[in-house]
C-alpha positions in Angstrom: -131.5 -23.5 -26.7 -129.5 -23.6 -23.5 -127.2 -26.6 -22.9 -126.3 -28.0 -19.5 -124.3 -30.9 -18.1 -125.0 -33.3 -15.3 -122.5 -33.6 -12.5 -121.0 -37.1 -11.8 -123.3 -38.2 -8.9 -123.9 -41.9 -9.6 -121.6 -44.8 -9.4 -117.8 -44.9 -9.2 -117.1 -41.6 -11.0 -119.0 -39.6 -8.3 -116.0 -38.3 -6.4 -115.1 -34.9 -5.1 -112.3 -34.4 -7.6 -114.5 -35.4 -10.5 -117.4 -33.2 -9.4 -115.0 -30.2 -9.1 -113.5 -31.0 -12.5 -116.9 -31.3 -14.4 -118.4 -28.2 -12.6 -115.4 -26.0 -13.3 -115.1 -27.2 -16.9 -118.8 -26.7 -17.5 -118.4 -23.1 -16.2 -115.5 -22.4 -18.5 -117.0 -24.0 -21.6 -120.2 -21.9 -21.4 -122.7 -24.5 -20.2 -125.8 -23.0 -18.8 -126.2 -25.2 -15.8 -124.9 -28.3 -13.9 -127.4 -30.8 -12.6 -128.0 -33.5 -10.1 -130.8 -35.9 -9.2 -132.1 -37.6 -6.0 -132.3 -41.2 -4.9 -132.6 -42.0 -1.2 -132.4 -45.8 -1.4 -131.7 -48.5 -4.0 -132.7 -52.0 -4.9 -130.4 -54.4 -6.7 -133.3 -54.8 -9.2 -133.1 -51.2 -10.2 -130.9 -49.8 -13.0 -127.2 -49.3 -12.3 -127.6 -45.5 -12.2 -129.7 -45.8 -9.0 -127.3 -48.0 -7.0 -125.1 -45.4 -5.4 -126.2 -41.7 -5.7 -124.9 -38.6 -3.8 -127.3 -36.2 -2.2 -128.3 -33.6 -4.8 -128.4 -30.3 -2.9 -125.2 -31.0 -0.9 -123.5 -31.7 -4.2 -124.8 -28.5 -5.7 -123.4 -26.5 -2.8 -120.0 -28.0 -3.4 -120.3 -27.3 -7.1 -121.3 -23.7 -6.5 -118.2 -23.2 -4.4 -115.9 -24.1 -7.3 -117.7 -22.1 -10.0 -118.6 -18.5 -10.7 -121.2 -18.3 -13.5 -122.9 -21.7 -14.3 -126.3 -22.3 -12.7 -126.8 -25.3 -10.3 -129.9 -27.3 -10.6 -131.6 -30.5 -9.2 -133.9 -32.6 -11.4 -135.5 -33.5 -9.1 -136.1 -33.5 -5.3 -139.1 -35.7 -4.5 -141.3 -33.5 -2.4 -143.2 -36.2 -0.5 -139.9 -37.2 1.3 -139.3 -33.8 2.9 -141.2 -31.0 4.5 -141.5 -27.7 2.8 -139.9 -25.8 5.7 -136.9 -28.1 5.6 -136.5 -27.9 1.8 -137.1 -24.1 1.9 -134.1 -23.7 4.3 -131.9 -26.0 2.2 -132.7 -24.3 -1.1 -132.4 -20.8 0.3 -129.0 -21.7 1.7 -127.7 -23.1 -1.6 -129.1 -20.1 -3.4 -127.3 -17.7 -1.1 -124.0 -19.7 -1.3 -124.3 -19.8 -5.1 -125.2 -16.1 -5.3 -128.6 -16.7 -6.9 -127.8 -19.6 -9.2 -130.1 -22.4 -8.0 -132.9 -24.1 -10.1 -135.1 -26.2 -7.9 -136.8 -29.2 -9.6 -139.5 -31.0 -7.7 -141.2 -34.4 -8.4 -143.4 -36.9 -6.7 -141.1 -40.0 -6.8 -142.0 -43.5 -7.7 -140.2 -46.0 -5.4 -142.4 -47.7 -2.8 -139.3 -48.3 -0.7 -138.5 -44.6 -0.5 -142.1 -43.7 0.3 -142.1 -46.3 3.1 -138.8 -45.2 4.6 -139.9 -41.5 4.5 -143.1 -42.3 6.4 -145.4 -41.0 3.7 -147.8 -42.4 1.1 -149.0 -41.8 -2.5 -152.4 -40.7 -1.4 -153.5 -37.2 -2.4 -150.3 -36.6 -4.3 -151.6 -33.8 -6.5 -153.1 -31.7 -3.6 -150.0 -32.3 -1.6 -147.8 -31.0 -4.4 -150.0 -27.9 -4.9 -149.7 -27.0 -1.2 -146.0 -27.8 -1.0 -145.2 -25.3 -3.8 -147.4 -22.6 -2.2 -145.7 -23.2 1.2 -142.2 -22.9 -0.3 -143.0 -19.6 -1.9 -144.6 -18.3 1.4 -141.5 -19.3 3.3 -139.2 -17.5 0.8 -141.1 -14.3 0.5 -143.2 -13.4 3.6 -141.6 -11.6 6.5 -143.9 -13.4 9.0 -144.8 -16.9 7.8 -148.1 -18.5 8.7 -149.5 -21.5 6.9 -152.5 -23.7 7.9 -153.2 -26.3 5.2 -154.4 -29.8 4.6 -150.9 -31.3 4.7 -148.6 -28.7 6.2 -148.6 -26.3 9.1 -146.2 -23.5 9.8 -147.0 -21.5 13.0 -146.4 -17.7 12.9 -142.6 -17.4 12.6 -139.8 -16.1 10.5 -137.9 -18.1 7.8 -134.6 -16.2 7.3 -132.4 -15.7 5.5 -134.3 -15.4 2.3 -132.9 -16.7 -1.0 -130.7 -14.5 -3.2 -133.1 -14.7 -6.1 -136.2 -12.5 -5.5 -139.1 -14.7 -4.8 -136.9 -17.7 -4.4 -135.2 -20.1 -6.9 -137.2 -21.0 -10.0 -139.5 -24.0 -9.3 -139.5 -26.6 -12.0 -141.9 -29.5 -11.8 -141.4 -32.9 -13.3 -143.8 -35.7 -14.2 -145.4 -37.2 -17.3 -149.0 -37.7 -16.3 -151.7 -35.3 -17.4 -152.1 -34.1 -13.9 -148.4 -33.4 -13.5 -148.2 -31.5 -16.8 -151.2 -29.4 -15.9 -149.7 -28.6 -12.5 -146.5 -27.5 -14.0 -148.4 -25.1 -16.3 -150.5 -23.8 -13.4 -147.9 -23.3 -10.7 -144.3 -23.7 -11.9 -141.6 -21.7 -13.6 -141.0 -24.6 -16.0 -141.2 -28.3 -16.6 -138.5 -31.0 -16.5 -138.7 -34.3 -18.5 -137.8 -37.6 -16.9 -135.2 -40.0 -18.0 -138.0 -42.2 -19.4 -139.6 -39.5 -21.6 -140.3 -40.3 -25.2 -138.2 -37.7 -27.0 -139.9 -38.3 -30.3 -143.2 -37.0 -28.8 -142.0 -34.6 -26.2 -143.6 -31.7 -28.0 -147.0 -33.1 -26.8 -145.9 -32.6 -23.2 -144.7 -29.1 -23.9 -148.0 -28.3 -25.5 -149.9 -29.6 -22.5 -147.9 -27.5 -20.1 -148.3 -24.4 -22.2 -152.1 -25.0 -22.6 -152.5 -25.4 -18.8 -150.5 -22.1 -18.2 -152.7 -20.2 -20.6 -155.9 -21.7 -19.1 -154.6 -20.4 -15.7 -154.1 -16.9 -17.1 -150.3 -17.2 -17.1 -147.8 -16.2 -19.8 -146.7 -19.5 -21.3 -144.0 -17.7 -23.2 -142.0 -17.2 -20.0 -141.9 -20.9 -19.1 -138.8 -23.1 -19.3 -138.9 -26.6 -20.8 -135.9 -28.6 -19.7 -135.0 -32.1 -21.1 -132.8 -34.5 -19.2 -130.7 -35.7 -22.1 -129.8 -39.3 -21.5 -126.8 -39.4 -23.9 -125.3 -42.7 -25.0 -122.3 -42.3 -27.3 -122.2 -45.5 -29.3 -121.2 -46.8 -32.7 -124.8 -47.8 -33.4 -127.7 -45.4 -33.4 -130.7 -46.8 -31.6 -132.8 -43.6 -30.9 -132.6 -40.0 -29.9 -129.4 -38.9 -28.2 -127.7 -42.1 -29.0 -125.0 -42.8 -31.6 -122.2 -40.5 -32.7 -121.6 -37.1 -31.2 -122.7 -35.6 -34.5 -126.0 -37.5 -34.2 -126.4 -36.3 -30.6 -125.7 -32.7 -31.6 -128.4 -32.9 -34.2 -130.8 -34.5 -31.8 -130.3 -31.6 -29.3 -131.2 -29.1 -32.1 -134.3 -31.1 -33.0 -135.5 -30.9 -29.4 -135.4 -27.2 -29.7 -137.8 -27.5 -32.6 -140.2 -29.4 -30.3 -140.3 -26.5 -27.9 -137.6 -27.6 -25.5 -135.7 -24.5 -24.2 -132.9 -26.3 -22.3 -131.2 -29.7 -22.6 -128.7 -31.0 -20.0 -126.5 -33.9 -21.0 -126.7 -36.6 -18.4 -124.0 -39.4 -18.6 -125.0 -40.8 -15.2 -127.7 -42.8 -17.0 -125.2 -44.5 -19.3 -124.6 -47.9 -17.7 -121.0 -47.8 -18.9 -120.5 -44.6 -16.8 -122.9 -44.1 -13.9 -122.5 -47.6 -12.5 -120.8 -49.2 -9.4 -118.9 -51.4 -11.8 -117.6 -48.7 -14.2 -114.0 -47.7 -14.5 -114.0 -44.0 -13.2 -111.0 -43.0 -15.3 -112.6 -44.3 -18.4 -115.9 -42.5 -17.4 -114.1 -39.2 -17.0 -112.2 -39.5 -20.2 -115.5 -40.0 -22.1 -117.1 -37.2 -20.2 -114.3 -34.8 -21.2 -114.8 -35.8 -24.8 -118.5 -35.2 -24.7 -118.2 -31.9 -22.8 -115.8 -30.6 -25.4 -117.9 -31.8 -28.4 -121.2 -30.4 -27.2 -120.1 -27.3 -25.5 -122.1 -24.1 -26.4 -118.9 -22.0 -26.3 -117.2 -19.8 -23.7 -119.7 -17.2 -22.3 -117.8 -14.2 -23.8 -118.3 -15.7 -27.3 -121.9 -16.8 -27.2 
């Protein structure tokens, strides 16, 4: 089981100094990766975590500059809101600047406001996602790129420089629907759970992805299964990853028994931390406590 930690990207604690601190400490404490997420717009009807969110890939580039070992990941960029050629360039750049440490999570999004502002729609989401992933990999691997598809077109051209990782950064797909799980098994290097996933039955999603991979003739044993761990440190236990730090540590181990290979602790989704109304000093003090308590150990001693 690999353990990661989400960077402070939402609310008042999302500052340059705090990002630097969390990234560097995660690097030193042996965390496997640091993570971000995407939100383009917000509504006052949405949860506090969505009210003020930094751009995910820009934040990862900043984190990569202040770390040496820890991987940098986004869970997720919503692919309908960007073109594959633009995202391929962004991801290749972050991968080069991080010396091959990027994990690229992709999703479909859910907010009608963001779809409208991006000039796209939810029609043909599945086919669009299939073509988007294929186009990314073509841009990252082919010397001369040509793509003529249903949704995207790339005229004969060159997309350089290529990413540092051969074949490009690992592509990790999100989503909870049957179609999304099947797509992850068919096409991706792994699957990422959402903040709304039922962690008591997450093994069913893992199994669906694995089954789809095997049906497609792929090696399911090589897939990564990543859980966004919405951690709430509280005096009362109300479900998985809530309660005392001892409870949370046990819950992380239990996720491994359900087939999860990686968990990243995400305090942004705690309304007492990732909120426009939270005290950033209190948020950072709690983050430091959680980071120390759940740390996997310095890399040399793992």
